[in-house]
N, C-alpha and C positions, 0 to 999 in steps of 0.2 A: 504493500499500500504505499503509495506515494501522497504526501501532504504539503500543502502550501497555504502558509497563513496571508490571506490577502489584505487583511485588516485586524487590528488587536484592540482598539479603543472601544470606551463606552460611547454613550449617545451623541456627544457633542465634540468628539475627537481629541486629540492632545498634541500639543497645547490647544488650550481654548483661545479663540481669536483675541479676546479682550481682557484675558486674564493675566495679571503679573505676578502670582503666587512663585515661589521659590522653585516648584517643579516646571510650571509652564515657562518661566524666564530661562531657566536652564535648558530646557527643551528647545527653545529658539536658538539657543547659544551653539549648543554642541549637535543638533541635528541628529542624524543616524537613526538608531535604534529608540530614541526619545521620541520621534516623531511618529504618531499613529493614526492610522485612518480607521474608520468604524468597521467593527468586526466582520469577517465572513472568512469562508474556509472552502479550498478547492481540494479535491480528492481525484487522484489518478488522472488529471486533467479533463475529466468529463463530468464530475457531480459537484455542483456547486450548493453550499449551505449559505442562504441568504444573498438576495440581489438586492444590495444596497446602493445609496447613490456614488459611493466611491469605487464600484467596480470597474469603471472604465479608466480612471486613474490609476487604480492598483494594476490593472492589466499591462498599462504602458510602462510602470515602472518596476514591474516584477517580472517580465518577459512571460505574460500569459496570452495564450490565444484563446479567446473567449469563444471563437467559433466552434472549437471542439466540444463544448458544454453541451450535453445531451439530457441530463438529469438535475433537477433542482429542487431542493429541499428548503422549505421557507418555515421558520421558527415561529414567526408571527408578523404582523404588518406594522408595527410601529415604524416611524419615519426613518430611524437610524439602521433598520434591517431591510426595509423594502422600499425601493425607487420605481415608480409606475414609469418614468420617463424612459428608462433603458427598456422596459418591456414593450412599450408602444412603439419603438424604433424598429421593431421586427416587422411592421405592416408595410404594404406595398407603397403605400404614401410618401414614405421616406426615401423611395428608390433604392431600398436594400436589396441586395442580390445574393441568390443562392442560399437563401435560409435554411438550415437544417432543423429538422424536428426537434422541440424540446418538451420534456415531461416535467410539470409541475406536481409536487406533493405536498399538501398542507392539511390541516383541518378545514372542514366545511365553513366553519366560522370565520378561519383566518382568509380563506378565498373571498368570502363575501365582502370582507373589510378590503382586501386588496382591489376587487373590482370597484368599490364606492369611491376609494382614494384614487383610482386610476380615471374613474368618470369625472372627478372633481378637479383633478390636477393636471390631467395629461390628454385626455381624449374623451368626448362626451359619449355616454350610452355603453361605456365597456361593461360587458358581462362575461367573466371568465367561465361560467357554467355553459354558456350558450355555444351551441356548435359553430354558429356563424363566426363568433368571435375567436374560437379556439383555430378555425381554419384560416381567419385574417392573420392571426400571429404565429400560425404553425406551432400551435401549443396544445399538448394533451395535458389535460387539467384532472387529477384524481384527489376527491377528498377522502382523508383516511382517519380513522377513528383512534382514540387514545388506546395504547396496549395493541394495537393492530400491527402484525408482521406482513410484509409484502414485498414481492420483487420489483426492483427497479434496475433495469438492465441486468448487469451481473452482479449487482448488490441485493442482499437480503437486509431491509430496513426495519427497524420497529419505531413507531411514535409514541414518545414517553410524555407522561404529564408534567406539565409545568403551571405552576401557580401565578406566574407572572402577570397575566391578564386572560383571566378564565373567559371574559366576554369576547376576547380575540381568538379564543382557542389555540393558545400557545402552546408549542412542543419542544422538547429536548428530543434528541435523535442519536439512535443506536445504529451505526452503520457497518455491515459485515461484508468484504469484498472476497469472501471465500479464503482469504489468507489471514487476515487480521480483523479484529473488531475494534471500532472507535467509538467513543461515547462523547457527543457534543452538547455540553451542558451550559449554555449561555443563558443570561438573565435566568438565574436560578436562585432560590432562596433556600435556606438551610432547613427549614421545616419541611417542606414539600419535598425537596431533595431526599431527606432521611426517611419520611414515611411512605413516599409513594416510589419514586424511582429506584432508590437503592434496595428498597424491598422487593421491587420487580426484578432487578438483577440478581440479587442474591438467592431469591425464591427459584429463579430458572436456572442456577448455576452457571451464570455468565461470568466469564473472566475476561477483563478488558486489556487490550495490548496498549491503546492509546487512550488518554482522557484529556479533553480539553474543556477546563471548568472555569465559569465566572469567577472574576476577582476584581470587581467594580471598584471596591474600597479597600484602602489600606488599612491602618490602625485608627479608624474611626468608625463610630456606630452605623451599623447597616441593618434595614428591616427587609427589604425586598429584593436585595442582591447578596452576595457574598463579601465579606472582608477578610482581613487577614487570618483573624482567629477562626471565623466559620469555615474558612477554605482549608486551612489545616485540619480543623475538626472533621471535614467532609473526607479528606484523603485518608484520615485516620480509620473513619468508620469503613470506608471502603475495604482497607486492608483486614480490618477485625472480621468483615463479612467474606473475605475471601474473593473479592471483585477485583481487586488489582494484587499486584505481587511486586518483588524488587525489580522485576524486568520490566514493568509498565512504564511508559513514558507519560508523564503528566505535565501538562502545559496550563498556565493561568493567561486568560485572555479576557476581552472587554474590561479594559483597565481605564480608569479615570484618573483625574489628577489629586483626588480627595483622599489624603492620607498614604498616598503611595510614594515611591521613591524613584529617582532616575534609574534608567534601564540597569546600568551595571552595578549599582548599589541594590537594586531590587533582585538581580539575578544572584547577587552573592549571598543575600539574606534567604532567599527561595531554596538555594542548594542545602543550606543547612538544614531546612525542613523536608527535603526529599520532592521537591518539584522544581521546574522551570518555568521562567517568564518567557512568553512567546514575543516575537517582534515581527512587524511587517515584512513580509518577503521571506521569513523563515520556511525552510524547505527541508523536508525529511523523507526518509525512507524506513520503513519498518516491515 
């Protein structure tokens, strides 16, 4: 399994445009791994998790051929995770040539929200459930249920519960490419992660090769995302339940400027606690 992090920041990127905190000021000065686009992930060049507004710039910066993407998992429809503008450019009206089919998987609630947002901000009347629109976009759309395991090309994917926005039908994703298993747990909170997702994984005897987990906050209080303490607690719980082992690669992503550290300092800290800090453009093969 090949993995590339296209973005690793929380909702407002890093540094924030008008913030002059120590972290943001240092990021502007040092650049490199301290500059973070909004979180998304590419697997084996053809499976995308979250089509956000930074997709195009990420592809230019990190040498990604987005025309190879055939499968698309959407965690939820919040603005930092979904950009209807990129999707709408698949239509003939934009003189786009040689469009290849793309398959979208998300909750039905999420797909409905995506349609509404696309209709308000990108193109009137979008309905991602309608065959006409799927044809115009060369898009196959599948609404999947919580806990459902389904085939997605060569992948076996499971939609896992997320309490991040239940009205949006938020999901976390388990992806199996027949060689490795990856868990993508962005916009997760400690309670639902422990009581729902980790229970599902342990009850089904699933052992993970790669974990990408929310680390929105550092050493500050957090309720709806993970911070340093809850992130470390989550991976300790995963070990206790035998979901991960010493060989599992664990990465923090969806990182904000609130209570976190410059990348090099953050990476040194995380190493002491058994995980790594992802950065934009990080590529690995497991």
